[in-house]
PDBQT receptor file of N, H, CA, C and O in Angstrom, charges set to zero:
ATOM      1  N   MET A   1      -6.795  -3.296  35.471  1.00  0.00    +0.000 N 
ATOM      2  CA  MET A   1      -6.893  -2.168  35.061  1.00  0.00    +0.000 C 
ATOM      3  C   MET A   1      -5.326  -1.321  34.964  1.00  0.00    +0.000 C 
ATOM      4  O   MET A   1      -4.968  -0.572  34.055  1.00  0.00    +0.000 OA
ATOM      5  N   GLU A   2      -4.420  -1.775  36.417  1.00  0.00    +0.000 N 
ATOM      6  H   GLU A   2      -4.711  -2.383  37.155  1.00  0.00    +0.000 HD
ATOM      7  CA  GLU A   2      -3.123  -1.307  36.717  1.00  0.00    +0.000 C 
ATOM      8  C   GLU A   2      -2.297  -1.818  35.376  1.00  0.00    +0.000 C 
ATOM      9  O   GLU A   2      -1.415  -1.081  34.935  1.00  0.00    +0.000 OA
ATOM     10  N   LYS A   3      -2.660  -3.429  34.548  1.00  0.00    +0.000 N 
ATOM     11  H   LYS A   3      -3.376  -4.028  34.907  1.00  0.00    +0.000 HD
ATOM     12  CA  LYS A   3      -1.797  -3.473  33.748  1.00  0.00    +0.000 C 
ATOM     13  C   LYS A   3      -2.292  -3.027  32.114  1.00  0.00    +0.000 C 
ATOM     14  O   LYS A   3      -1.651  -3.139  31.069  1.00  0.00    +0.000 OA
ATOM     15  N   LEU A   4      -3.429  -2.583  32.302  1.00  0.00    +0.000 N 
ATOM     16  H   LEU A   4      -3.949  -2.491  33.151  1.00  0.00    +0.000 HD
ATOM     17  CA  LEU A   4      -3.956  -1.651  30.617  1.00  0.00    +0.000 C 
ATOM     18  C   LEU A   4      -3.188  -0.311  31.125  1.00  0.00    +0.000 C 
ATOM     19  O   LEU A   4      -2.757   0.319  30.159  1.00  0.00    +0.000 OA
ATOM     20  N   ARG A   5      -2.888   0.320  32.427  1.00  0.00    +0.000 N 
ATOM     21  H   ARG A   5      -3.238  -0.192  33.212  1.00  0.00    +0.000 HD
ATOM     22  CA  ARG A   5      -2.125   1.704  32.584  1.00  0.00    +0.000 C 
ATOM     23  C   ARG A   5      -0.906   1.156  32.312  1.00  0.00    +0.000 C 
ATOM     24  O   ARG A   5      -0.444   1.725  31.323  1.00  0.00    +0.000 OA
ATOM     25  N   LEU A   6      -0.064   0.195  32.787  1.00  0.00    +0.000 N 
ATOM     26  H   LEU A   6      -0.439  -0.268  33.591  1.00  0.00    +0.000 HD
ATOM     27  CA  LEU A   6       1.470  -0.115  32.378  1.00  0.00    +0.000 C 
ATOM     28  C   LEU A   6       1.969  -0.301  31.067  1.00  0.00    +0.000 C 
ATOM     29  O   LEU A   6       3.118  -0.068  30.691  1.00  0.00    +0.000 OA
ATOM     30  N   LEU A   7       0.406  -1.023  29.961  1.00  0.00    +0.000 N 
ATOM     31  H   LEU A   7      -0.527  -1.212  30.266  1.00  0.00    +0.000 HD
ATOM     32  CA  LEU A   7       0.993  -1.160  28.756  1.00  0.00    +0.000 C 
ATOM     33  C   LEU A   7       0.744   0.086  28.118  1.00  0.00    +0.000 C 
ATOM     34  O   LEU A   7       1.737   0.256  27.410  1.00  0.00    +0.000 OA
ATOM     35  N   PHE A   8      -0.429   1.568  27.889  1.00  0.00    +0.000 N 
ATOM     36  H   PHE A   8      -1.235   1.430  28.464  1.00  0.00    +0.000 HD
ATOM     37  CA  PHE A   8       0.083   2.511  27.440  1.00  0.00    +0.000 C 
ATOM     38  C   PHE A   8       1.319   3.330  27.769  1.00  0.00    +0.000 C 
ATOM     39  O   PHE A   8       1.858   4.080  26.955  1.00  0.00    +0.000 OA
ATOM     40  N   GLN A   9       1.765   3.123  29.113  1.00  0.00    +0.000 N 
ATOM     41  H   GLN A   9       1.328   2.513  29.775  1.00  0.00    +0.000 HD
ATOM     42  CA  GLN A   9       3.179   3.957  29.669  1.00  0.00    +0.000 C 
ATOM     43  C   GLN A   9       4.111   3.459  28.388  1.00  0.00    +0.000 C 
ATOM     44  O   GLN A   9       4.563   4.115  27.449  1.00  0.00    +0.000 OA
ATOM     45  N   GLU A  10       4.240   1.871  28.747  1.00  0.00    +0.000 N 
ATOM     46  H   GLU A  10       3.873   1.338  29.510  1.00  0.00    +0.000 HD
ATOM     47  CA  GLU A  10       5.153   1.829  27.712  1.00  0.00    +0.000 C 
ATOM     48  C   GLU A  10       4.976   1.710  26.369  1.00  0.00    +0.000 C 
ATOM     49  O   GLU A  10       5.990   1.539  25.692  1.00  0.00    +0.000 OA
ATOM     50  N   TYR A  11       3.776   1.769  25.756  1.00  0.00    +0.000 N 
ATOM     51  H   TYR A  11       2.952   1.908  26.305  1.00  0.00    +0.000 HD
ATOM     52  CA  TYR A  11       4.092   2.073  24.404  1.00  0.00    +0.000 C 
ATOM     53  C   TYR A  11       3.952   3.331  24.458  1.00  0.00    +0.000 C 
ATOM     54  O   TYR A  11       3.745   3.821  23.348  1.00  0.00    +0.000 OA
ATOM     55  N   SER A  12       3.987   4.191  25.459  1.00  0.00    +0.000 N 
ATOM     56  H   SER A  12       4.155   3.793  26.361  1.00  0.00    +0.000 HD
ATOM     57  CA  SER A  12       4.163   6.108  25.403  1.00  0.00    +0.000 C 
ATOM     58  C   SER A  12       5.819   6.430  25.007  1.00  0.00    +0.000 C 
ATOM     59  O   SER A  12       6.388   7.057  24.114  1.00  0.00    +0.000 OA
ATOM     60  N   GLU A  13       6.312   5.495  26.401  1.00  0.00    +0.000 N 
ATOM     61  H   GLU A  13       5.849   4.986  27.127  1.00  0.00    +0.000 HD
ATOM     62  CA  GLU A  13       7.883   5.580  26.371  1.00  0.00    +0.000 C 
ATOM     63  C   GLU A  13       8.177   5.171  25.108  1.00  0.00    +0.000 C 
ATOM     64  O   GLU A  13       8.833   6.060  24.566  1.00  0.00    +0.000 OA
ATOM     65  N   GLU A  14       7.943   3.932  24.140  1.00  0.00    +0.000 N 
ATOM     66  H   GLU A  14       7.410   3.209  24.580  1.00  0.00    +0.000 HD
ATOM     67  CA  GLU A  14       9.321   3.422  23.220  1.00  0.00    +0.000 C 
ATOM     68  C   GLU A  14       8.722   4.350  21.961  1.00  0.00    +0.000 C 
ATOM     69  O   GLU A  14       9.371   4.432  20.917  1.00  0.00    +0.000 OA
ATOM     70  N   ILE A  15       7.307   5.118  22.142  1.00  0.00    +0.000 N 
ATOM     71  H   ILE A  15       6.781   5.051  22.990  1.00  0.00    +0.000 HD
ATOM     72  CA  ILE A  15       7.018   5.672  20.872  1.00  0.00    +0.000 C 
ATOM     73  C   ILE A  15       8.054   7.269  20.906  1.00  0.00    +0.000 C 
ATOM     74  O   ILE A  15       8.321   8.033  19.979  1.00  0.00    +0.000 OA
ATOM     75  N   ARG A  16       8.394   7.317  22.175  1.00  0.00    +0.000 N 
ATOM     76  H   ARG A  16       8.177   6.696  22.928  1.00  0.00    +0.000 HD
ATOM     77  CA  ARG A  16       9.062   8.864  22.057  1.00  0.00    +0.000 C 
ATOM     78  C   ARG A  16      10.376   8.817  22.355  1.00  0.00    +0.000 C 
ATOM     79  O   ARG A  16      11.076   9.808  22.150  1.00  0.00    +0.000 OA
ATOM     80  N   HIS A  17      11.080   7.252  23.065  1.00  0.00    +0.000 N 
ATOM     81  H   HIS A  17      10.511   6.446  23.232  1.00  0.00    +0.000 HD
ATOM     82  CA  HIS A  17      12.388   6.898  22.757  1.00  0.00    +0.000 C 
ATOM     83  C   HIS A  17      13.390   6.060  21.638  1.00  0.00    +0.000 C 
ATOM     84  O   HIS A  17      14.462   6.071  21.033  1.00  0.00    +0.000 OA
ATOM     85  N   ARG A  18      11.994   5.264  21.913  1.00  0.00    +0.000 N 
ATOM     86  H   ARG A  18      11.123   5.256  22.404  1.00  0.00    +0.000 HD
ATOM     87  CA  ARG A  18      12.782   3.994  21.123  1.00  0.00    +0.000 C 
ATOM     88  C   ARG A  18      12.767   4.425  18.988  1.00  0.00    +0.000 C 
ATOM     89  O   ARG A  18      13.512   4.383  18.008  1.00  0.00    +0.000 OA
ATOM     90  N   VAL A  19      11.348   4.797  19.386  1.00  0.00    +0.000 N 
ATOM     91  H   VAL A  19      10.743   4.831  20.182  1.00  0.00    +0.000 HD
ATOM     92  CA  VAL A  19      11.310   4.664  18.002  1.00  0.00    +0.000 C 
ATOM     93  C   VAL A  19      11.916   5.740  16.834  1.00  0.00    +0.000 C 
ATOM     94  O   VAL A  19      11.381   6.843  16.723  1.00  0.00    +0.000 OA
ATOM     95  N   THR A  20      13.076   5.355  15.959  1.00  0.00    +0.000 N 
ATOM     96  H   THR A  20      13.511   4.459  16.049  1.00  0.00    +0.000 HD
ATOM     97  CA  THR A  20      13.335   6.686  15.044  1.00  0.00    +0.000 C 
ATOM     98  C   THR A  20      12.675   6.992  13.630  1.00  0.00    +0.000 C 
ATOM     99  O   THR A  20      12.676   6.355  12.576  1.00  0.00    +0.000 OA
ATOM    100  N   TRP A  21      12.179   8.057  13.954  1.00  0.00    +0.000 N 
ATOM    101  H   TRP A  21      12.178   8.574  14.810  1.00  0.00    +0.000 HD
ATOM    102  CA  TRP A  21      11.072   8.760  13.181  1.00  0.00    +0.000 C 
ATOM    103  C   TRP A  21      12.061   9.438  12.072  1.00  0.00    +0.000 C 
ATOM    104  O   TRP A  21      13.167   9.908  12.342  1.00  0.00    +0.000 OA
ATOM    105  N   PRO A  22      11.313   9.395  10.444  1.00  0.00    +0.000 N 
ATOM    106  CA  PRO A  22      12.358   9.491   9.442  1.00  0.00    +0.000 C 
ATOM    107  C   PRO A  22      12.352  11.218   9.085  1.00  0.00    +0.000 C 
ATOM    108  O   PRO A  22      11.310  11.826   9.331  1.00  0.00    +0.000 OA
ATOM    109  N   LYS A  23      13.242  11.790   8.648  1.00  0.00    +0.000 N 
ATOM    110  H   LYS A  23      14.088  11.297   8.447  1.00  0.00    +0.000 HD
ATOM    111  CA  LYS A  23      13.394  13.199   8.700  1.00  0.00    +0.000 C 
ATOM    112  C   LYS A  23      12.169  13.421   7.417  1.00  0.00    +0.000 C 
ATOM    113  O   LYS A  23      11.952  12.500   6.629  1.00  0.00    +0.000 OA
ATOM    114  N   TYR A  24      11.643  14.348   7.353  1.00  0.00    +0.000 N 
ATOM    115  H   TYR A  24      11.819  15.096   7.994  1.00  0.00    +0.000 HD
ATOM    116  CA  TYR A  24      10.602  15.353   6.586  1.00  0.00    +0.000 C 
ATOM    117  C   TYR A  24      11.362  14.868   4.912  1.00  0.00    +0.000 C 
ATOM    118  O   TYR A  24      10.551  14.255   4.217  1.00  0.00    +0.000 OA
ATOM    119  N   GLU A  25      12.357  15.018   4.439  1.00  0.00    +0.000 N 
ATOM    120  H   GLU A  25      13.015  15.516   5.003  1.00  0.00    +0.000 HD
ATOM    121  CA  GLU A  25      12.835  14.611   2.930  1.00  0.00    +0.000 C 
ATOM    122  C   GLU A  25      12.596  13.553   2.684  1.00  0.00    +0.000 C 
ATOM    123  O   GLU A  25      12.048  13.263   1.621  1.00  0.00    +0.000 OA
ATOM    124  N   GLU A  26      13.004  12.460   3.783  1.00  0.00    +0.000 N 
ATOM    125  H   GLU A  26      13.449  12.695   4.647  1.00  0.00    +0.000 HD
ATOM    126  CA  GLU A  26      12.828  10.970   3.663  1.00  0.00    +0.000 C 
ATOM    127  C   GLU A  26      11.490  10.768   3.549  1.00  0.00    +0.000 C 
ATOM    128  O   GLU A  26      11.078   9.711   3.070  1.00  0.00    +0.000 OA
ATOM    129  N   LEU A  27      10.802  11.558   3.890  1.00  0.00    +0.000 N 
ATOM    130  H   LEU A  27      11.136  12.417   4.279  1.00  0.00    +0.000 HD
ATOM    131  CA  LEU A  27       9.443  11.326   4.313  1.00  0.00    +0.000 C 
ATOM    132  C   LEU A  27       8.651  11.399   3.041  1.00  0.00    +0.000 C 
ATOM    133  O   LEU A  27       7.776  10.560   2.822  1.00  0.00    +0.000 OA
ATOM    134  N   GLN A  28       8.923  12.388   2.172  1.00  0.00    +0.000 N 
ATOM    135  H   GLN A  28       9.633  13.069   2.350  1.00  0.00    +0.000 HD
ATOM    136  CA  GLN A  28       8.478  13.251   1.210  1.00  0.00    +0.000 C 
ATOM    137  C   GLN A  28       9.016  12.063  -0.025  1.00  0.00    +0.000 C 
ATOM    138  O   GLN A  28       8.291  11.637  -0.924  1.00  0.00    +0.000 OA
ATOM    139  N   ASP A  29      10.358  11.704   0.190  1.00  0.00    +0.000 N 
ATOM    140  H   ASP A  29      10.947  12.050   0.921  1.00  0.00    +0.000 HD
ATOM    141  CA  ASP A  29      10.722  10.630  -0.975  1.00  0.00    +0.000 C 
ATOM    142  C   ASP A  29       9.904   9.441  -1.303  1.00  0.00    +0.000 C 
ATOM    143  O   ASP A  29       9.311   9.063  -2.313  1.00  0.00    +0.000 OA
ATOM    144  N   ASN A  30      10.109   8.878   0.162  1.00  0.00    +0.000 N 
ATOM    145  H   ASN A  30      10.591   9.185   0.983  1.00  0.00    +0.000 HD
ATOM    146  CA  ASN A  30       9.050   7.550   0.278  1.00  0.00    +0.000 C 
ATOM    147  C   ASN A  30       7.383   7.724   0.015  1.00  0.00    +0.000 C 
ATOM    148  O   ASN A  30       6.807   6.730  -0.428  1.00  0.00    +0.000 OA
ATOM    149  N   THR A  31       6.689   8.791   0.237  1.00  0.00    +0.000 N 
ATOM    150  H   THR A  31       7.157   9.599   0.596  1.00  0.00    +0.000 HD
ATOM    151  CA  THR A  31       5.295   8.974   0.008  1.00  0.00    +0.000 C 
ATOM    152  C   THR A  31       5.569   9.231  -2.219  1.00  0.00    +0.000 C 
ATOM    153  O   THR A  31       4.819   8.663  -3.014  1.00  0.00    +0.000 OA
ATOM    154  N   VAL A  32       6.376   9.867  -2.530  1.00  0.00    +0.000 N 
ATOM    155  H   VAL A  32       6.985  10.328  -1.885  1.00  0.00    +0.000 HD
ATOM    156  CA  VAL A  32       6.284   9.823  -3.654  1.00  0.00    +0.000 C 
ATOM    157  C   VAL A  32       6.817   8.508  -4.465  1.00  0.00    +0.000 C 
ATOM    158  O   VAL A  32       6.471   8.484  -5.646  1.00  0.00    +0.000 OA
ATOM    159  N   THR A  33       7.552   7.490  -4.040  1.00  0.00    +0.000 N 
ATOM    160  H   THR A  33       7.833   7.509  -3.080  1.00  0.00    +0.000 HD
ATOM    161  CA  THR A  33       7.997   6.109  -3.979  1.00  0.00    +0.000 C 
ATOM    162  C   THR A  33       6.018   5.446  -4.285  1.00  0.00    +0.000 C 
ATOM    163  O   THR A  33       5.470   4.940  -5.265  1.00  0.00    +0.000 OA
ATOM    164  N   VAL A  34       5.665   5.706  -3.288  1.00  0.00    +0.000 N 
ATOM    165  H   VAL A  34       6.110   6.117  -2.492  1.00  0.00    +0.000 HD
ATOM    166  CA  VAL A  34       4.648   4.541  -3.019  1.00  0.00    +0.000 C 
ATOM    167  C   VAL A  34       3.439   5.223  -3.946  1.00  0.00    +0.000 C 
ATOM    168  O   VAL A  34       2.644   4.452  -4.483  1.00  0.00    +0.000 OA
ATOM    169  N   LEU A  35       3.277   6.804  -4.156  1.00  0.00    +0.000 N 
ATOM    170  H   LEU A  35       3.923   7.431  -3.720  1.00  0.00    +0.000 HD
ATOM    171  CA  LEU A  35       2.708   6.738  -4.774  1.00  0.00    +0.000 C 
ATOM    172  C   LEU A  35       2.899   6.258  -6.384  1.00  0.00    +0.000 C 
ATOM    173  O   LEU A  35       1.963   5.653  -6.908  1.00  0.00    +0.000 OA
ATOM    174  N   ILE A  36       3.948   6.496  -7.048  1.00  0.00    +0.000 N 
ATOM    175  H   ILE A  36       4.707   6.987  -6.622  1.00  0.00    +0.000 HD
ATOM    176  CA  ILE A  36       4.166   6.362  -8.502  1.00  0.00    +0.000 C 
ATOM    177  C   ILE A  36       4.118   4.536  -8.443  1.00  0.00    +0.000 C 
ATOM    178  O   ILE A  36       3.443   3.878  -9.235  1.00  0.00    +0.000 OA
ATOM    179  N   ALA A  37       4.833   4.031  -7.526  1.00  0.00    +0.000 N 
ATOM    180  H   ALA A  37       5.381   4.566  -6.883  1.00  0.00    +0.000 HD
ATOM    181  CA  ALA A  37       4.195   2.522  -7.335  1.00  0.00    +0.000 C 
ATOM    182  C   ALA A  37       2.516   2.032  -7.664  1.00  0.00    +0.000 C 
ATOM    183  O   ALA A  37       1.901   1.271  -8.411  1.00  0.00    +0.000 OA
ATOM    184  N   SER A  38       2.316   2.807  -6.804  1.00  0.00    +0.000 N 
ATOM    185  H   SER A  38       2.816   3.425  -6.196  1.00  0.00    +0.000 HD
ATOM    186  CA  SER A  38       0.653   2.458  -6.995  1.00  0.00    +0.000 C 
ATOM    187  C   SER A  38       0.316   3.072  -8.035  1.00  0.00    +0.000 C 
ATOM    188  O   SER A  38      -0.468   2.266  -8.535  1.00  0.00    +0.000 OA
ATOM    189  N   ILE A  39       0.353   3.836  -8.636  1.00  0.00    +0.000 N 
ATOM    190  H   ILE A  39       0.990   4.491  -8.229  1.00  0.00    +0.000 HD
ATOM    191  CA  ILE A  39      -0.508   4.463 -10.182  1.00  0.00    +0.000 C 
ATOM    192  C   ILE A  39       0.291   3.310 -11.045  1.00  0.00    +0.000 C 
ATOM    193  O   ILE A  39      -0.315   3.059 -12.088  1.00  0.00    +0.000 OA
ATOM    194  N   ILE A  40       1.495   2.548 -10.874  1.00  0.00    +0.000 N 
ATOM    195  H   ILE A  40       1.987   2.752 -10.027  1.00  0.00    +0.000 HD
ATOM    196  CA  ILE A  40       2.036   1.709 -11.860  1.00  0.00    +0.000 C 
ATOM    197  C   ILE A  40       1.226   0.565 -12.214  1.00  0.00    +0.000 C 
ATOM    198  O   ILE A  40       0.804   0.081 -13.264  1.00  0.00    +0.000 OA
ATOM    199  N   LEU A  41       1.125   0.194 -10.513  1.00  0.00    +0.000 N 
ATOM    200  H   LEU A  41       1.468   0.587  -9.659  1.00  0.00    +0.000 HD
ATOM    201  CA  LEU A  41       0.439  -1.093 -10.115  1.00  0.00    +0.000 C 
ATOM    202  C   LEU A  41      -0.977  -0.687 -10.698  1.00  0.00    +0.000 C 
ATOM    203  O   LEU A  41      -1.486  -1.707 -11.161  1.00  0.00    +0.000 OA
ATOM    204  N   ALA A  42      -1.482  -0.021 -10.793  1.00  0.00    +0.000 N 
ATOM    205  H   ALA A  42      -1.068   0.808 -10.416  1.00  0.00    +0.000 HD
ATOM    206  CA  ALA A  42      -3.419   0.149 -11.170  1.00  0.00    +0.000 C 
ATOM    207  C   ALA A  42      -3.274   0.365 -12.623  1.00  0.00    +0.000 C 
ATOM    208  O   ALA A  42      -4.348   0.236 -13.210  1.00  0.00    +0.000 OA
ATOM    209  N   VAL A  43      -2.293   0.649 -13.363  1.00  0.00    +0.000 N 
ATOM    210  H   VAL A  43      -1.421   0.754 -12.886  1.00  0.00    +0.000 HD
ATOM    211  CA  VAL A  43      -2.061   0.828 -14.937  1.00  0.00    +0.000 C 
ATOM    212  C   VAL A  43      -2.085  -0.646 -15.512  1.00  0.00    +0.000 C 
ATOM    213  O   VAL A  43      -2.832  -1.114 -16.371  1.00  0.00    +0.000 OA
ATOM    214  N   VAL A  44      -0.805  -1.398 -14.625  1.00  0.00    +0.000 N 
ATOM    215  H   VAL A  44      -0.198  -1.017 -13.927  1.00  0.00    +0.000 HD
ATOM    216  CA  VAL A  44      -1.061  -2.916 -14.894  1.00  0.00    +0.000 C 
ATOM    217  C   VAL A  44      -1.838  -3.833 -14.909  1.00  0.00    +0.000 C 
ATOM    218  O   VAL A  44      -2.059  -4.818 -15.613  1.00  0.00    +0.000 OA
ATOM    219  N   ILE A  45      -2.426  -3.144 -13.584  1.00  0.00    +0.000 N 
ATOM    220  H   ILE A  45      -2.246  -2.344 -13.013  1.00  0.00    +0.000 HD
ATOM    221  CA  ILE A  45      -3.593  -4.334 -13.355  1.00  0.00    +0.000 C 
ATOM    222  C   ILE A  45      -4.789  -3.884 -14.568  1.00  0.00    +0.000 C 
ATOM    223  O   ILE A  45      -5.304  -4.883 -15.070  1.00  0.00    +0.000 OA
ATOM    224  N   ALA A  46      -5.270  -2.667 -15.075  1.00  0.00    +0.000 N 
ATOM    225  H   ALA A  46      -4.852  -1.856 -14.667  1.00  0.00    +0.000 HD
ATOM    226  CA  ALA A  46      -5.845  -2.002 -16.048  1.00  0.00    +0.000 C 
ATOM    227  C   ALA A  46      -5.922  -3.057 -17.303  1.00  0.00    +0.000 C 
ATOM    228  O   ALA A  46      -6.732  -3.771 -17.894  1.00  0.00    +0.000 OA
ATOM    229  N   LEU A  47      -4.775  -2.745 -17.311  1.00  0.00    +0.000 N 
ATOM    230  H   LEU A  47      -4.117  -2.166 -16.830  1.00  0.00    +0.000 HD
ATOM    231  CA  LEU A  47      -4.294  -3.401 -18.905  1.00  0.00    +0.000 C 
ATOM    232  C   LEU A  47      -4.900  -4.766 -18.481  1.00  0.00    +0.000 C 
ATOM    233  O   LEU A  47      -6.012  -5.074 -18.909  1.00  0.00    +0.000 OA
ATOM    234  N   MET A  48      -4.301  -5.487 -17.763  1.00  0.00    +0.000 N 
ATOM    235  H   MET A  48      -3.398  -5.236 -17.415  1.00  0.00    +0.000 HD
ATOM    236  CA  MET A  48      -4.342  -6.959 -17.497  1.00  0.00    +0.000 C 
ATOM    237  C   MET A  48      -6.264  -7.399 -17.595  1.00  0.00    +0.000 C 
ATOM    238  O   MET A  48      -6.623  -8.516 -17.968  1.00  0.00    +0.000 OA
ATOM    239  N   ASP A  49      -7.088  -6.496 -17.264  1.00  0.00    +0.000 N 
ATOM    240  H   ASP A  49      -6.796  -5.588 -16.961  1.00  0.00    +0.000 HD
ATOM    241  CA  ASP A  49      -8.275  -6.742 -16.829  1.00  0.00    +0.000 C 
ATOM    242  C   ASP A  49      -8.806  -6.135 -18.317  1.00  0.00    +0.000 C 
ATOM    243  O   ASP A  49      -9.859  -6.725 -18.560  1.00  0.00    +0.000 OA
ATOM    244  N   LEU A  50      -8.541  -5.336 -19.235  1.00  0.00    +0.000 N 
ATOM    245  H   LEU A  50      -7.686  -4.857 -19.038  1.00  0.00    +0.000 HD
ATOM    246  CA  LEU A  50      -8.773  -4.871 -20.669  1.00  0.00    +0.000 C 
ATOM    247  C   LEU A  50      -8.148  -6.097 -21.376  1.00  0.00    +0.000 C 
ATOM    248  O   LEU A  50      -9.136  -6.537 -21.964  1.00  0.00    +0.000 OA
ATOM    249  N   ALA A  51      -7.288  -6.788 -21.634  1.00  0.00    +0.000 N 
ATOM    250  H   ALA A  51      -6.486  -6.430 -21.155  1.00  0.00    +0.000 HD
ATOM    251  CA  ALA A  51      -6.992  -8.222 -22.459  1.00  0.00    +0.000 C 
ATOM    252  C   ALA A  51      -7.889  -9.386 -21.711  1.00  0.00    +0.000 C 
ATOM    253  O   ALA A  51      -8.853  -9.851 -22.320  1.00  0.00    +0.000 OA
ATOM    254  N   PHE A  52      -7.723  -9.624 -21.035  1.00  0.00    +0.000 N 
ATOM    255  H   PHE A  52      -6.940  -9.247 -20.541  1.00  0.00    +0.000 HD
ATOM    256  CA  PHE A  52      -8.613 -10.677 -20.096  1.00  0.00    +0.000 C 
ATOM    257  C   PHE A  52     -10.260 -10.416 -21.366  1.00  0.00    +0.000 C 
ATOM    258  O   PHE A  52     -10.697 -11.024 -22.343  1.00  0.00    +0.000 OA
ATOM    259  N   LYS A  53     -10.587  -9.436 -20.738  1.00  0.00    +0.000 N 
ATOM    260  H   LYS A  53     -10.232  -8.942 -19.944  1.00  0.00    +0.000 HD
ATOM    261  CA  LYS A  53     -12.119  -8.706 -21.212  1.00  0.00    +0.000 C 
ATOM    262  C   LYS A  53     -11.739  -9.706 -22.804  1.00  0.00    +0.000 C 
ATOM    263  O   LYS A  53     -12.171 -10.814 -23.124  1.00  0.00    +0.000 OA
ATOM    264  N   TYR A  54     -10.965  -8.959 -23.404  1.00  0.00    +0.000 N 
ATOM    265  H   TYR A  54     -10.614  -8.059 -23.145  1.00  0.00    +0.000 HD
ATOM    266  CA  TYR A  54     -10.870  -8.592 -25.292  1.00  0.00    +0.000 C 
ATOM    267  C   TYR A  54     -10.484 -10.438 -25.537  1.00  0.00    +0.000 C 
ATOM    268  O   TYR A  54     -10.525 -10.983 -26.640  1.00  0.00    +0.000 OA
ATOM    269  N   SER A  55     -10.245 -10.909 -24.666  1.00  0.00    +0.000 N 
ATOM    270  H   SER A  55     -10.212 -10.466 -23.769  1.00  0.00    +0.000 HD
ATOM    271  CA  SER A  55      -9.547 -12.537 -25.214  1.00  0.00    +0.000 C 
ATOM    272  C   SER A  55     -10.454 -12.889 -24.692  1.00  0.00    +0.000 C 
ATOM    273  O   SER A  55     -10.834 -13.760 -25.475  1.00  0.00    +0.000 OA
ATOM    274  N   LEU A  56     -11.164 -12.877 -23.886  1.00  0.00    +0.000 N 
ATOM    275  H   LEU A  56     -10.856 -12.170 -23.250  1.00  0.00    +0.000 HD
ATOM    276  CA  LEU A  56     -12.538 -13.787 -23.272  1.00  0.00    +0.000 C 
ATOM    277  C   LEU A  56     -13.909 -13.459 -24.652  1.00  0.00    +0.000 C 
ATOM    278  O   LEU A  56     -14.678 -14.085 -25.382  1.00  0.00    +0.000 OA
ATOM    279  N   SER A  57     -13.654 -12.588 -24.447  1.00  0.00    +0.000 N 
ATOM    280  H   SER A  57     -13.029 -12.080 -23.854  1.00  0.00    +0.000 HD
ATOM    281  CA  SER A  57     -15.032 -11.418 -25.556  1.00  0.00    +0.000 C 
ATOM    282  C   SER A  57     -15.028 -12.500 -26.873  1.00  0.00    +0.000 C 
ATOM    283  O   SER A  57     -16.036 -13.109 -27.228  1.00  0.00    +0.000 OA
ATOM    284  N   PHE A  58     -13.712 -12.616 -27.519  1.00  0.00    +0.000 N 
ATOM    285  H   PHE A  58     -12.893 -12.121 -27.231  1.00  0.00    +0.000 HD
ATOM    286  CA  PHE A  58     -12.690 -12.992 -28.673  1.00  0.00    +0.000 C 
ATOM    287  C   PHE A  58     -13.218 -14.545 -28.586  1.00  0.00    +0.000 C 
ATOM    288  O   PHE A  58     -13.919 -14.935 -29.520  1.00  0.00    +0.000 OA
ATOM    289  N   VAL A  59     -13.054 -15.045 -27.993  1.00  0.00    +0.000 N 
ATOM    290  H   VAL A  59     -12.485 -14.728 -27.234  1.00  0.00    +0.000 HD
ATOM    291  CA  VAL A  59     -13.429 -16.765 -27.322  1.00  0.00    +0.000 C 
ATOM    292  C   VAL A  59     -14.826 -16.849 -27.426  1.00  0.00    +0.000 C 
ATOM    293  O   VAL A  59     -15.248 -17.716 -28.192  1.00  0.00    +0.000 OA
ATOM    294  N   TYR A  60     -15.481 -16.287 -26.949  1.00  0.00    +0.000 N 
ATOM    295  H   TYR A  60     -15.138 -15.583 -26.327  1.00  0.00    +0.000 HD
ATOM    296  CA  TYR A  60     -17.107 -16.269 -26.771  1.00  0.00    +0.000 C 
ATOM    297  C   TYR A  60     -17.755 -16.113 -28.382  1.00  0.00    +0.000 C 
ATOM    298  O   TYR A  60     -18.741 -16.635 -28.902  1.00  0.00    +0.000 OA
ATOM    299  N   ASP A  61     -16.711 -15.133 -28.916  1.00  0.00    +0.000 N 
ATOM    300  H   ASP A  61     -15.910 -14.709 -28.494  1.00  0.00    +0.000 HD
ATOM    301  CA  ASP A  61     -17.832 -14.971 -29.938  1.00  0.00    +0.000 C 
ATOM    302  C   ASP A  61     -17.151 -16.466 -31.072  1.00  0.00    +0.000 C 
ATOM    303  O   ASP A  61     -17.879 -17.269 -31.654  1.00  0.00    +0.000 OA
ATOM    304  N   LEU A  62     -15.851 -16.458 -31.098  1.00  0.00    +0.000 N 
ATOM    305  H   LEU A  62     -15.259 -15.806 -30.624  1.00  0.00    +0.000 HD
ATOM    306  CA  LEU A  62     -15.765 -17.934 -32.109  1.00  0.00    +0.000 C 
ATOM    307  C   LEU A  62     -16.395 -19.423 -31.575  1.00  0.00    +0.000 C 
ATOM    308  O   LEU A  62     -16.204 -20.487 -32.164  1.00  0.00    +0.000 OA
ATOM    309  N   VAL A  63     -17.378 -19.220 -30.031  1.00  0.00    +0.000 N 
ATOM    310  H   VAL A  63     -17.533 -18.356 -29.552  1.00  0.00    +0.000 HD
ATOM    311  CA  VAL A  63     -17.779 -20.151 -29.793  1.00  0.00    +0.000 C 
ATOM    312  C   VAL A  63     -19.467 -20.136 -29.928  1.00  0.00    +0.000 C 
ATOM    313  O   VAL A  63     -20.039 -21.179 -29.611  1.00  0.00    +0.000 OA
ATOM    314  N   ARG A  64     -20.020 -19.362 -30.239  1.00  0.00    +0.000 N 
ATOM    315  H   ARG A  64     -19.556 -18.515 -30.497  1.00  0.00    +0.000 HD
ATOM    316  CA  ARG A  64     -21.056 -18.567 -30.847  1.00  0.00    +0.000 C 
ATOM    317  C   ARG A  64     -21.227 -19.260 -32.023  1.00  0.00    +0.000 C 
ATOM    318  O   ARG A  64     -22.058 -18.880 -32.849  1.00  0.00    +0.000 OA
TER     319      ARG A  64
């Protein structure tokens, strides 16, 4: 039990004194960057999915 208390005490100390927290403006910029990258990645994956769908449908229609 003592080891667990010591572990949480060390976590608390590290979070309060050693962690460098970003400024609010930096956090906003990073959030916008992640959102834009996520949207771009989602669009690319959707386009790839459509391309595979239509190309496989074309191949299947040729085989029939």
